C-alpha positions in Angstrom: 0.0 0.0 0.0 1.2 3.5 -0.8 2.3 5.5 2.3 -0.5 7.9 3.3 0.9 9.4 6.5 1.7 12.8 4.9 -1.9 13.0 3.7 -3.3 12.6 7.2 -1.7 15.6 8.8 -5.0 17.4 8.6 -7.3 15.2 6.5 -9.4 12.1 7.3 -8.9 8.9 5.4 -11.8 7.0 3.9 -12.1 4.2 1.3 -14.4 3.8 -1.7 -14.2 0.8 -4.0 -10.8 0.1 -2.5 -9.4 3.5 -3.3 -8.0 5.9 -0.7 -10.0 9.1 -0.2 -8.9 12.0 1.9 -11.5 14.6 3.2 -10.8 17.8 5.1 -13.3 18.9 7.9 -14.4 22.5 7.6 -13.6 25.0 10.4 -16.1 25.1 13.2 -17.0 28.7 12.4 -17.6 28.1 8.7 -21.3 28.1 7.8 -22.0 25.0 5.7 -24.5 24.4 2.9 -28.1 23.8 3.9 -28.8 22.4 0.4 -26.5 19.4 0.2 -25.0 16.7 2.3 -22.1 14.7 0.8 -20.6 11.4 2.0 -18.0 8.8 0.9 -18.5 5.6 2.7 -19.1 6.5 6.3 -17.1 9.7 6.0 -18.9 13.1 5.6 -17.5 15.6 3.1 -18.2 19.1 4.3 -20.0 21.3 1.8 -19.2 25.1 1.6 -21.3 27.9 0.2 -20.6 30.7 -2.3 -22.5 33.9 -2.9 -23.8 35.3 -6.1 -24.2 39.0 -6.9 -23.7 41.0 -3.7 -24.9 44.6 -3.6 -24.7 46.8 -5.6 -25.3 44.1 -8.2 -28.1 42.2 -6.5 -31.7 42.8 -7.6 -31.0 43.6 -11.2 -32.9 42.3 -14.1 -30.6 39.3 -14.5 -30.8 36.1 -12.5 -27.7 33.9 -12.4 -29.2 31.2 -10.1 -28.4 32.5 -6.6 -26.0 31.1 -4.0 -24.5 27.7 -4.6 -22.4 25.0 -2.9 -19.1 23.4 -3.4 -17.0 20.6 -1.8 -13.5 19.2 -2.1 -11.9 15.8 -1.4 -8.9 13.9 -2.7 -9.0 10.5 -4.3 -6.5 8.1 -5.9 -8.9 6.1 -8.0 -12.6 5.2 -8.6 -14.9 6.6 -5.9 -18.6 6.5 -5.1 -20.1 9.7 -3.7 -23.5 9.9 -2.0 -25.3 13.2 -2.3 -28.4 14.1 -0.3 -30.6 17.1 -0.6 -34.0 18.5 0.6 -34.6 19.2 -3.0 -35.5 16.6 -5.6 -32.4 15.3 -7.3 -34.4 13.3 -9.9 -33.6 15.7 -12.7 -30.0 16.4 -11.8 -27.8 17.1 -14.8 -24.0 16.5 -14.4 -21.8 18.9 -16.3 -19.6 18.4 -18.1 -21.0 15.1 -19.4 -18.3 12.4 -19.0 -19.0 8.9 -20.2 -17.1 7.3 -17.2 -19.2 9.3 -14.6 -22.4 7.5 -13.8 -25.4 8.3 -11.5 -28.2 6.4 -9.8 -31.1 7.6 -7.7 -32.0 6.3 -4.3 -35.4 7.7 -3.8 -36.1 11.3 -4.8 -33.5 13.0 -2.6 -30.4 10.9 -2.9 -28.0 10.7 -5.8 -25.1 8.2 -6.0 -22.3 9.4 -8.2 -19.6 7.0 -9.4 -16.4 8.7 -10.5 -13.4 7.2 -12.3 -11.0 9.3 -10.2 -10.2 13.0 -9.9 -12.6 15.3 -11.8 -14.4 18.6 -11.4 -18.2 18.6 -11.9 -21.3 20.8 -11.6 -24.3 18.9 -10.3 -27.4 20.8 -11.3 -30.8 19.7 -10.0 -32.5 22.9 -11.2 -30.2 24.2 -13.9 -28.1 27.1 -12.7 -30.2 27.5 -9.5 -28.1 26.4 -6.5 -25.9 23.7 -8.0 -23.3 21.7 -6.2 -19.8 22.0 -7.5 -18.0 18.8 -6.7 -14.2 18.8 -6.9 -12.4 15.4 -6.6 -8.7 16.2 -6.5 -5.7 14.0 -6.9 -3.9 13.0 -3.7 -1.4 15.6 -2.6 2.3 14.8 -3.1 4.9 15.9 -0.6 3.0 18.8 0.9 5.3 21.2 2.7 5.7 21.0 6.5 4.9 23.7 8.9 8.0 25.5 10.0 10.0 24.5 6.9 12.3 27.2 5.5 10.5 29.6 3.2 7.1 28.2 4.0 4.1 30.4 5.1 1.7 27.8 6.5 -2.0 28.0 7.3 -3.4 24.9 9.0 -7.1 24.1 9.5 -9.3 26.9 10.7 -10.3 30.4 9.8 -7.4 32.9 9.3 -7.5 36.7 8.6 -4.1 37.8 7.5 -5.3 40.4 5.0 -2.4 41.1 2.5 0.2 38.3 2.1 3.4 39.2 0.3 5.5 36.4 -1.2 9.0 37.0 -2.5 11.9 34.9 -3.8 11.8 31.1 -3.0 8.8 31.3 -0.8 5.8 28.9 -0.6 2.4 29.8 0.7 0.6 26.6 1.8 -3.2 26.4 2.6 -3.9 23.1 4.2 -7.2 21.3 3.7 -9.7 22.7 6.1 -8.1 26.2 6.1 -10.1 29.3 5.1 -7.7 32.2 4.6 -9.4 35.5 4.3 -7.0 37.7 2.3 -5.2 38.4 -0.9 -1.7 37.5 -2.2 0.9 39.6 -3.9 3.8 37.8 -5.5 7.0 39.7 -6.3 9.9 37.5 -7.1 11.2 34.2 -8.5 10.4 30.6 -7.7 7.3 31.2 -5.7 4.6 28.6 -5.0 1.0 28.8 -3.7 -0.5 25.4 -3.0 -2.7 23.2 -0.8 -6.3 22.1 -0.5 -7.6 25.1 1.5 -9.7 28.1 0.5 -8.4 31.6 -0.2 -11.4 33.7 0.5 -12.1 37.3 -0.8 -15.8 37.4 0.1 -15.3 39.6 3.2 -14.4 42.6 1.0 -16.7 44.8 -1.0 -16.3 45.2 -4.7 -12.7 46.4 -5.6 -11.8 46.9 -2.0 -9.8 43.8 -1.3 -6.4 43.9 0.6 -4.6 43.4 -2.7 -5.2 44.7 -6.2 -6.4 41.2 -7.3 -6.9 38.1 -5.1 -3.6 36.7 -6.4 -1.4 39.4 -8.1 1.7 38.0 -9.7 4.8 39.9 -10.8 7.4 37.2 -11.1 9.1 34.3 -12.8 8.7 30.6 -12.2 5.5 30.9 -10.2 3.0 28.1 -9.6 -0.5 28.3 -8.1 -1.9 24.8 -7.6 -4.7 22.9 -5.8 -6.4 25.7 -3.9 -10.0 27.0 -4.1 -10.6 30.7 -4.4 -14.0 31.9 -3.3 -15.7 35.3 -3.6 -13.2 37.4 -5.4 -13.8 41.2 -4.9 -12.1 42.1 -8.2 -9.9 40.2 -10.8 -8.9 36.9 -9.4 -5.5 35.5 -10.6 -3.4 38.0 -12.6 0.1 37.3 -13.9 1.4 40.7 -15.0 4.8 41.3 -16.5 5.5 37.7 -15.6 7.3 34.7 -17.1 6.8 30.9 -16.6 3.6 30.9 -14.6 1.6 27.7 -14.0 -2.0 27.6 -12.6 -2.9 24.0 -12.0 -5.9 22.3 -10.4 -7.3 25.6 -9.1 -11.0 26.0 -8.5 -12.5 29.5 -8.8 -15.9 29.8 -7.0 -16.7 33.4 -8.1 -19.7 35.4 -9.5 -20.1 37.4 -6.2 -19.3 40.7 -7.9 -18.8 42.1 -11.4 -15.2 42.5 -12.7 -14.2 39.2 -11.0 -12.3 37.9 -14.1 -10.9 34.5 -13.5 -7.4 34.4 -14.8 -6.0 37.3 -16.7 -2.4 37.0 -18.1 -1.3 40.6 -18.8 1.9 41.4 -20.7 3.2 37.9 -19.7 4.8 35.0 -21.5 4.8 31.2 -21.0 1.6 30.9 -18.9 0.0 27.5 -18.5 -3.6 27.2 -17.1 -4.5 23.5 -16.7 -7.0 21.3 -15.0 -8.9 24.2 -13.5 -12.6 24.9 -12.8 -13.6 28.5 -13.3 -16.9 30.1 -12.4 -17.0 33.9 -12.7 -19.5 36.7 -13.3 -17.0 38.4 -15.6 -14.7 36.9 -18.2 -13.3 33.5 -17.3 -9.9 34.1 -19.1 -8.9 37.5 -20.5 -5.6 38.2 -22.1 -4.6 41.8 -21.9 -1.8 44.1 -23.0 -1.7 46.8 -20.3 0.8 49.6 -19.8 4.2 48.7 -21.2 6.8 48.2 -18.5 9.5 45.7 -19.3 11.6 45.2 -22.5 9.2 42.5 -23.6 5.5 43.4 -23.0 4.0 41.0 -25.4 1.4 38.4 -24.4 2.9 35.2 -25.8 2.7 31.4 -25.4 -0.4 31.2 -23.3 -2.0 27.8 -23.0 -5.4 27.0 -21.4 -6.2 23.3 -21.5 -8.2 20.6 -19.7 -10.4 23.1 -17.9 -14.2 23.5 -17.2 -15.5 27.0 -17.7 -18.7 28.8 -16.5 -19.3 32.5 -17.0 -22.5 34.1 -15.7 -22.5 37.4 -17.5 -19.6 38.0 -19.8 -17.2 36.0 -22.1 -15.4 32.8 -21.7 -12.3 34.0 -23.5 -11.6 37.7 -24.2 -8.5 38.5 -26.2 -7.5 42.1 -26.8 -9.7 44.8 -25.2 -6.6 46.2 -23.5 -4.2 46.0 -26.4 -1.1 48.2 -25.7 1.2 45.2 -26.2 2.7 45.0 -29.7 1.8 41.3 -30.1 -0.6 38.7 -28.6 0.4 35.4 -30.1 1.1 31.7 -29.6 -2.3 31.2 -27.9 -3.6 27.6 -27.4 -7.1 26.9 -26.0 -7.5 23.1 -26.0 -9.6 20.3 -24.5 -12.2 22.5 -22.8 -15.7 22.2 -21.5 -17.8 25.3 -21.6 -20.9 24.5 -19.4 -22.5 27.9 -19.1 -21.9 31.3 -20.8 -23.8 34.4 -21.7 -22.1 36.8 -24.1 -19.8 35.7 -27.0 -17.8 32.7 -25.8 -14.7 33.6 -28.0 -14.4 37.3 -28.3 -11.2 38.3 -30.2 -11.2 42.1 -30.5 -7.6 43.6 -30.7 -7.0 47.4 -31.0 -4.2 49.9 -30.6 -2.3 48.3 -33.6 -1.8 45.1 -31.6 -1.3 42.0 -33.7 -3.3 39.1 -32.5 -1.9 36.0 -34.3 -1.2 32.3 -34.1 -4.2 31.3 -32.1 -5.5 27.6 -31.9 -8.9 26.7 -30.4 -9.2 22.9 -30.4 -11.4 20.2 -28.9 -14.0 22.3 -27.2 -17.4 21.0 -26.0 -20.0 23.7 -25.4 -23.4 23.6 -23.7 -25.6 25.9 -25.7 -28.5 27.7 -24.0 -29.7 29.7 -27.0 -27.0 32.3 -27.0 -26.9 34.9 -29.8 -23.2 34.7 -30.6 -20.5 32.1 -30.3 -17.4 33.6 -31.9 -16.4 37.1 -33.0 -13.1 38.0 -34.7 -13.1 41.8 -35.2 -10.4 44.5 -34.8 -12.1 47.4 -32.8 -11.7 50.6 -31.0 -13.2 50.7 -27.5 -13.3 52.7 -24.3 -10.3 50.8 -22.8 -7.9 51.9 -25.5 -5.6 54.9 -25.4 -4.5 54.7 -29.0 -7.8 54.9 -30.8 -7.1 52.7 -33.8 -8.0 49.0 -34.4 -5.6 46.1 -34.3 -4.9 43.1 -36.6 -6.0 39.4 -36.6 -4.2 36.6 -38.5 -3.6 32.9 -38.4 -6.5 31.7 -36.2 -7.6 28.1 -36.2 -10.8 26.5 -34.8 -10.7 22.7 -34.8 -13.2 20.2 -33.4 -15.7 22.4 -31.7 -19.2 21.2 -30.8 -22.2 23.0 -29.6 -25.1 20.9 -28.2 -28.2 21.9 -26.3 -31.0 24.4 -27.0 -31.7 26.0 -30.3 -30.3 29.5 -30.9 -28.5 31.8 -33.3 -24.9 31.0 -32.2 -23.6 33.5 -34.7 -20.0 33.4 -35.9 -18.9 37.0 -36.9 -15.7 37.8 -38.8 -15.0 41.3 -39.9 -12.0 43.6 -40.5 -12.0 47.3 -39.6 -10.4 48.7 -42.7 -7.9 47.7 -45.3 -5.0 48.2 -42.9 -6.7 46.5 -39.9 -8.0 43.3 -41.4 -8.6 39.7 -40.6 -6.7 37.0 -42.5 -5.9 33.4 -42.5 -8.7 32.0 -40.4 -9.8 28.3 -40.6 -12.7 26.3 -39.2 -12.3 22.5 -39.2 -15.1 20.2 -37.9 -17.1 23.0 -36.1 -20.4 21.4 -35.3 -23.3 23.6 -34.1 -26.4 21.6 -33.1 -25.5 18.9 -35.6 -24.7 21.1 -38.5 -21.2 21.8 -39.8 -20.1 25.4 -40.0 -19.4 26.2 -43.6 -19.1 29.2 -45.9 -22.9 29.1 -46.7 -24.0 28.6 -43.1 -26.7 30.9 -41.9 -24.9 31.4 -38.6 -21.8 32.9 -40.4 -21.6 36.6 -40.8 -18.5 37.8 -42.8 -17.9 41.5 -43.1 -15.4 43.4 -45.2 -11.6 43.2 -45.1 -11.5 39.4 -44.5 -9.1 37.3 -46.6 -8.2 33.6 -46.7 -11.2 32.3 -44.8 -11.3 28.5 -45.0 -13.7 25.7 -43.9 -12.5 22.1 -43.7 -14.3 18.9 -43.1 -12.2 15.8 -43.0 -14.9 13.3 -42.0 -13.6 13.0 -38.5 -16.1 13.0 -35.7 -15.9 16.2 -33.8 -16.5 16.4 -30.0 -20.0 15.5 -29.0 -20.9 13.6 -32.2 
């Protein structure tokens, strides 16, 4: 048997189908969900709550489903999870749909979920109204010890440090069962933020948190892994003027305020966002070229892969509204599940002469709810731009995208601004919208002026969801 002692410093061990499972009791002062009870074998998994639309945003014309619940545990293999609720679970939809995840009902109020191993799911008995976000994480490997050199350690319990500053060669560790109310500012090299705990911004009003963003990064070789971030008061994770940043296995439980963008690489290079669950009110991932500071202010070599994305009000991906970088290029968005969105899912709108180029969007599965627009490629001028001229778009590839769900327009709009600020070299391969391939004669396609080398390819390969 694998050694498990390091995992039991704060967690409780359970077994399911012979696999080891580690759960982390919540702090005594933490109010738990009244909607769901979760268990694995005889062991309870504490279920937390997250708020949606605090004042001044509450009570508007929109309704994004109200408060919701989430829970975390670690598992090394297949696991059976029992979920109970006062509500009927008979019509529960599991998103994203994964063939190896199965469910069975026990009466009207108990759902048994069989998981193949670590995964991140939204369980929705009534659509977006009060879902349960269930995060089955891999077992932790070699977590840092309290008191180790360079380690800032928060054990189980509620902590209120406010602003946390991390510099060279430091690790911030949030143990399972820790709720840390604060924000983190990274300034340096070889910095790590890790654990199974919660970084909580929900005590602060809109834009009044202890740091400019919940996790503000200005550094090189920085990793954020495993934690849950709840209730951001502004942008959530922001690598700015940074190099070699990894965001891995992070769960963002947002949508408490507007402007709570999930992960925004700004003027940064070599950023990897992988195996994350992102729920926000504002854009899930936005790439921005802000004020030019260093010798290389481009946004380059950004990869988002193996993630599940939910945006209540804005876009899933926004590329270019702040466009003062010369280039935004080398962008890969791959193997993604978009389970809910509102505005255009892929909005590429460069300005200020920025060149947006070499972008690949591949293997994306989208739950459609009748949205008006799916993709827009269009150089623009907007209120965020100082140099009031459009940008440029070239070499963009969409491969193996599928939209399933409700009927809707799902428009794809491509248009240049003028003959100097055009769109060129764009291809769509195996893009399936409600069972129909996107082609040059599709009613969903809107092509404006100043667009050249627009191609549609169908190779007879089954796209995602077929």
